[in-house]
N, C-alpha and C positions, 0 to 999 in steps of 0.2 A: 634599074634592074639588071641591065646588061653588065654594067660595071661591077655589080655585086657578084654576078656569076663568073666574070673573068678573073676577079681577084680571089675566087675560091671561098668567099664568105657565104655562110648559109643564108638562104632566102627565108622569108617568114614561114612559108609552108614546110620547109625542111626543119625549122626550129620546132614547129608544132608537132611534126612527126617524131622528132627526137624526144620531145617532152612526153608524147603519148607512149613512146617505146620504153619509158622507165617503169619497170614493174614494182611500184612502191609496195604493193601488198606482199609480193614475194620477198622483197628486202626485209620488210617487217617480220615475216614468218621466219626467215633465216636467223635474224637477230634474236628473236624470242626463243628459237630452237637452241641456239648457242648458249643463251643465258640459262636455260633449264639444264643443259649439260654441265655448265660451269657450277651451278648451284648443287648439282648432284655429287660433286667431288667432296663436298664437306661431310655429308653423312657417310659416304664410302670411307673417307679417311678416319672418321671417328670410330668406325667399327673395327679398324685395325688395332685400336688401343684397348678394346674391350677384352677383359679377361675371360676366364671360364664361366659360361652361363648355363651349361646343361642343356642348351638348345641345339638343334641342328643348324649350325652357322654356315649358311650357303654363301653369304657375303661377308667374308672375313679374310684376314691375312694370317699366315702362320705365325705363331707366337714368338718363334725364334728367328724371325726375319723382320728387319726395319728398313723400309724404303726411304728415299729422300723426302723431306717434309713438304716441300712445295707450297709455302704459305701464300704465295701470290695467286694460287688457284683456290685453295681451300678457305681462304679468308673471306671470300665473297658471300659465303653462306653461313657465317657465324651467327646470324640472327635466327637461323632455324633452331627450334627447340631441341635440346639434347635429350630430354625425357619428358613424358607427359604426367607421370605420377610421382615416382620415387627414384632417387639417383643411384640405383644399383645396376649391376652389369646387364641383367635381364631387361630392365626397362629401357636402358640406353640402346641395347641392341634392337629391340623391337621397334623403338621409335625411329632409329636410323633406317631399319629395314623398310618401314612404312614410308618414310620420306623419299627414299630412293625409288620405290615403286610408284609413288604419286608423281614424282617429277618425270619418270619415264612415261607414265600415262599421259602427262601433259605434252611431252614431245611427240607422242603418237597422234594426239589430237592436232597439233600444229602441222605435223607431217601429212596427215590426211587432208587438211584444209588446203595446204599448199599444192598437193597433188591434184586436187579438184580445180584449183586456180589454173594450173598448167594445162589441164585437159580441157577445161570448159570456158575459162574466162580470159586468159592471156591471149593477146594478139600474136600473129605470126612474127611480127617485127620484134617482139619482146623475147623470143626464144634464146637468142644469143646472150642477152643480158641475164636471163633466167639461169642459163647454164653457168655463167660466170659466178653468180651468187650461190648457186648450188655447190660449186667447187670451193668457194670461200667457206661456206658453212661446213662442208664435209671435212675439209682439211683442218680447220680450226677445232671442230669437235673432236676429230681424231687425235690431234696433238694433245688436247686437254686430257683425253682418256689415256694416252700413252704416258703422260706425266703424273697421273692421279696416284697419290700415295696410298693405295688400297686396292683390294682385289675383289672381284665377283666370282672368281673361280681360280683354283690353284693348279690347273692343268699345265701351265707353262713350266712349273717346277717338276711335274711328272715327265714332260718332254726332256727337260734338262737332265734329270736323273738317269733316264734311259740312255741319253747321249753320253753322259759321263761313264756309264757302265760300259759302253762300247768303245768310246774314244780313249778314256784314261786307263781303263782296266782290261780292255781287250776281251771282255766277256760276251756271252751270247744272250741278248735280251729276251729271246723266245724260250730259253731253257734254264734260265737263272733269274734271280731277282736282285735288285740293288741291295736289299738287306743281307742277302747271303754273301755278296761279293764285296760290297763297299759299305759295311756297317758304320764305320767311323766317319764317312764323308758327311759334310753338312747338308748336301742336297738330299741324302737319304732320309734325314730326320725331318726335312720339310716336305718331302714327297708323301702324299697320302696313299700312294699305290706302291710303296717300296716293297711290299710283301708279294707282289704279283708280277708275272712276266708281262712283256709289252703286248698291248692289244692293237698296236699300229703297224702299218705296212712298212716294208723295208726302205722305201724311198724316204719316208719321214725319219726313220732310224738313222739312215746315212746322213741326212741333213743335221739331225741333232748331234750325232757323233762328231761331225766336222766342227760344229760350234764348240763342242767340249774340248777339242784340241786347241782352241784359241783361248777360251775363258776359264777352263779348268773347273774347280769345285766351288767357285765364288758365285753365290746366287744373285747378287745385285746386277751384274751385267745381263744375265738372262732375263731379269725382270723387265729390262728395257729393250733388249735385242728382239725377243719374241713379239713384243708389242709393236715395235717398229716394223717387223716383218708382217704383222697383221694389218697395219696401216698401209704398207706398201701394196699388199695384195688387195686391200679394199679399193685403193685408187686404181690399180690395174684392172680390177673387175668392172669398175664403172666404165673405163675406156673400152674394154672388150665388149660390153653390152652396147655401147654406142656404135662401135665398129660393126657389130653383127646387124644392128638395125639399119645402118646406112647401106651396108652391103645388099640388103634386101629391098632397097629403094623406098624406105619409109620416109615420111615427111619430117621436117625439123621438129614439129610439135611431138610427134610420136617418139623420135629419138631422144628429145629432152625429157619426156615423161619416163621413158624406160630407164634412162640413166639416173634420174632423180629418185625413182622408186627403190633403187638399190643404194645410191649414194647417201641419202639422208634417212634411210630406215634405222630407227633407233636401236633395234636388236642387232643389226649388222655392226654398228659402231660399238655397242656394248660388248659384243662377243668377239669382235675383231681387234681393234686397237686397244681395248681394255682387257678382254679375256684372252686374247692371243691364241685362239683355238686353231688347230690345224685344219678344221673344216673350211676355213676361209682360203687356205692354201689349196686344198682339194678343189674348191669351187673355181679357183683361178685356172687350174688345169682343165676342169670340165668346160669352162667358157672358152678357153683357147682351143680346146679340142673341137668344140662345136663350130667355132670360127673356121677352123681348118676343114671341117666337114662341109660347111657352106661353100668354101672355096673349091673343094674337090667336086661338089655338085655342079658348079658352074663349068668346070673343066672336063668333067666326065667321071662320075663317081665310081664306076665299075673298074677303072684302070688302076692297077696297083700303084703306079708312080704318083697318082693323084691322091689316093685315100690313105696311104701308109703313114704320112705324118700325123693325120688326125687320129689314127688308131694308136700310134705310139703315145701321143699325149694323153689320150683317154685311158690307156693302160697305166700310165704313170699316176693318174688320179686314183685308179683302183688300188694301186700299190701304196697309196697314202692311207686310205680307208676303204674297206671292202664293200661298203654300202653303195658305191657307185658302179658295181658290177652290172646292174640292169642296163646301163648305158651301152656296155659292150654287147650284151645280148641283142638289144634293139639295133645296134650298128650292124651286126651280122645279118639280122633279118632284112634290114633295108638293102644291104649289099646283095643278098641273094635275090630278093624280089626285083631289084633294078636290073640285075643281070638277066633274069628270066623275062623281063619285059612285062611283068604283071601290072595291071590286070588287062592290058590291051590284047595280048596274044592268048590264043587258046592253048590248053595244056600240052597237046601233042606237038605243037610247033615251038615250044619253049626250049632254049638251050640249057637243058638240065646239067649237062657235063660242064659247061662253062661256069654255071652257078655253083656247082659243087666245088670246082677248082678254086674259085674266088673265096668261098667260105673256108675251105681247108687252109689256103695260104694265109688268110687273115687270122683264122684261129691259131695257126701255128706260130704266127708272129706274136700274138698275145701270149701264148704259152711260153715261147722262147724268152720273151722279156721278163715274164714272171719268174721263170726258173732261174734266169741269170741274176735277178735281184735277190732271190731267196737262197740260192745255192751256197754262198759263203756261211750262211747260218745253219744250213741243213747238213753240211758235210759232217760225217761221224755220227749221225743219228738215224735210227731206223724209221721205217715208214709209220709204224704205230706211234712212235714218239712224236713224229711230225704232225700226224693227225691229231694227237692228244694235245699238242701245244696250242691249237686254235681254240680249244675249249677251256684253257686254264685261266684266262683273264676273268675278273669279276663280271664284266659285261656279257660274258657268254653263259653265265650260270645264275647271276643275281637279277635284281629288279630295282628300278628307280623311276619315279614319276610316271607310273603306268597303272593300268587296272590290276596287274599282278601284284604290284606293291600295295595297292589299296586293299586287296584281298588278304595279303599277308598281315598287314597291320590290323585289319578287322579281326582276324583269327587270334592274333596275339592279345587283343583287348577282350575279345569275347570267345574264349576257348570252348565254352559250352553254350549251346542254345537249344531251345525246345522245339525249333522248327527244322526238321531233318533236311528239307529241300534247300534252305539257306545254307546250312552247313556243307551240304554236298557241292553246291555251286561255288561257295567260297574256297573249298579245298581244291576244286578243279581249276579255278582261276589263279590260285596261289602256287600251282604246279608248273615249273619251268618246262617240263616235258610237254604239257598241254600247249603252251605257247610256241614251242618249237614246231609242233605239228601245224599249228595255225599259221605260223610264218611260212612253212613249206607249202601249205595249201594256197595261201594268198599269193605267194610268189608264182606258183604254178599257174594259177588262174590269170594272173597279170601277164605272164609270159605268153600264154595261149591267146589272150585277148590282143596282146601286142603283135603276135604273129598274124592274126586275122586282119587287124587293121593295116598292118604293113603290106599284106597281100593285096588289099583293096586300094591302098595308096602308098607306094614305096617312096616317101618324100622326106624332106628335112623336117617338115611340120610333124609328120608321124613320129620321127625319131625324137624330137624335142618333147612333144606332148606325151608320148609313151614313157620316156625317161622320167619326166616330172610326175606323171601319174603313179608310176611304180614306186618311186622314192617317197611320194606322199603316203601311199598305202603302207609302206614299210614303217613309217613313223607312227601311223595310227595304231598298228598292231604290235609294235615292238615292246617287249617288257622292260627295256633299258632305254630311257629317254632323258635327254637334257635339252635345254632351250637352244643351245648352240647348234643342234642338229638341223634346225629350221633354216640355217644359213644355206643349206643345199637348195632348198625350195625357193628362197628369195633370190638366189643368184640365177636360177633358171627361169623363174616366172616372167621377168621383164622381156626376155627374148621371145616370149609368146606374142608380143606385139608385132613381131616380124611377119605374122601371118594373119589372114582373116580368121576371126574367132567366132565360134558358135556358142551356144548356151553352155555346153559342157566345159569348153575351155575357159570361158569367162567365170563360170562357177569355180573351176579349179584355181584360177588366179586369185579369185576372192578368198578362197580357203587359205591359200599360201600367205597372203598379206595379213589377213585377220589372225591367222595362227602365229605370225611373227610378233603380234601384240600380246595375244593370250599366253604364248609360251613363256613370257617373262615371269608369269605367276609361279613358275617352278622355284623362283627365289622367295616367294611369299611365305612368311612364317605366321601361322595362325594361333600361336600360343596366347594371344590376347583373348581368344575365345575358348572357353573351357568346354570343349566338345570332345571328350575322350573317345578315341577310336574313329572319329569322323573327319579330322582335319585333312588328312590326305585325300579322302573321298571328295570333300568340298573343293579342294584345290584342283583335283583332277577334272571335275565337272566344269569348273570355271575355266580351265585351260582348254578342254576339248569341245565344249558345247558351242562357244561363239563361232569358231571357223566352220563347224558343220552347219549351224543355222544360217550363217552368211552364204555358204555355198548353195544350200537348198533354196534360200530366198532369191538369189541371183538366177539360179536355174529356172525356177518356176515363174519368176517375173518375166524373163526373156521369152519363155514358152508362151505365157499368156499374151504378151504383146505381139508375138509372132502370129498367134492364132487370130488375134483381133485385127491384124493388118490386112489390107486388101490383097487378094491373090493376083500377083502380076508376074509374068515371065520375064526374067532379066537375062540379058546376055552377059557372059563374064567380061570383066574390065580387061583392057589390053595389058595392064600392068600385073594382072594376076599370074603367078607362076604355077608350075606343076605342084608346088607345095601347098596350094590351096584347094586341091581337088577333092578333099574330104568335105562333103556338104554338112551343113548344120543339122544336127540330129536332135 
């Protein structure tokens, strides 16, 4: 025995421990996950060759663009049926669409089972190996999607076209369109938004313009560059989630689970390395901004030298997409409340002057960065033109994958009905002005609720929970929705594991992850079923009902369990920080 120890050879107990530490179930799940991703490349690639079908082709490649074939990827799924009935373009498209969704559904099942294994079944000794296989699965699946010769969304060509407008033509993307300035460019004919000004923030426009200076008007480099950027941001987001959880003293199991929930979420891979959406880039800035917030909180959040890096990064996220503006509002609330010393001090003893000074300085920094980013595009334009430019993109006036779109479609198919109440409700729901008022009302309520909770507990937990809640509400009521918007939620949901969670926060997390699965149904085409006027309604219900039901089920289950538990008074654990001061409600 001693000789074995001296020579460094493992003793029998060590061998048994090593054998036990091999998470074979996790390895099997990762391999099955990758196989499903690999098989999905075949129907995606087939759909790029389908001609005009007359359907709404959500999973399709522009007809005048041909990516590299990659037969070493698409060949594995050749056994999948090309069509179920007859070999016309409609049947081929509908079959491929169904196969993609079924394979994605299978990956979500595998993902859920693996997450349960990590949370409940794997031993602590297995966490390191579990993370290793998580990385293997995420990187392989990501590379497969980067190289897939097909597209689930054509937004990357929209980014490239606006970049070409700025970089190659020196035009203003907020006051002109690619079709007006660069009608003969190939990217203009591939871009589905070539008739509209840019809906993206200046930081993303600068990045796209820089890429256009390098790659010009050739669409093929952009096809892979934006996808590689999506994969790089995906990997970086996993690292940031792990860093945030470790910074808050979470266990290795919690860290591994949080990283896994993002790394192998099928929607994140489908919309990141495959879809190449800038929402993933925005999420990277949000996560890095929250990481800097946690660091500032450890050093002294109310001091400018500690919080300004976090504020700058969060501002850059807003300047990619404006939907992250609630984070800035919650940031200012937390800064003010922490400076005041709420809720420990009474109102007359609070340093109101210092709080006002901090909020003014932080707000001025946000405004200064925003103006500096927009100023090159606003020079020479009046205030009315600038305000009007924010309402010109289709996302500011139209509707997609929402209740408004359902109502519009119903009125188109049923222009006349004998039930006045139904007609009135349908016209109200189909009105963008109505939804604009709803958005303002919901945002106002969310901001007031955030202010109240921040006053009660000015903590990092409140900042994260408030931001995630507000962004979730925005997606529920928005008239313009696509599945990749859920990237915002799935990026923030894992860092909720950094805090003690009550029934509301657990229900919120359940909503986010179930929504990441149901949101994929925005790609579902229901032309198989001849239900004139009801296809969008069915798809909307299938998309929104599961996450709401899941959230309610989790909330009331935890509530019932809490009521049935014996009443005992517990002292807070020493490891609990000020961020856990909000009790379970």
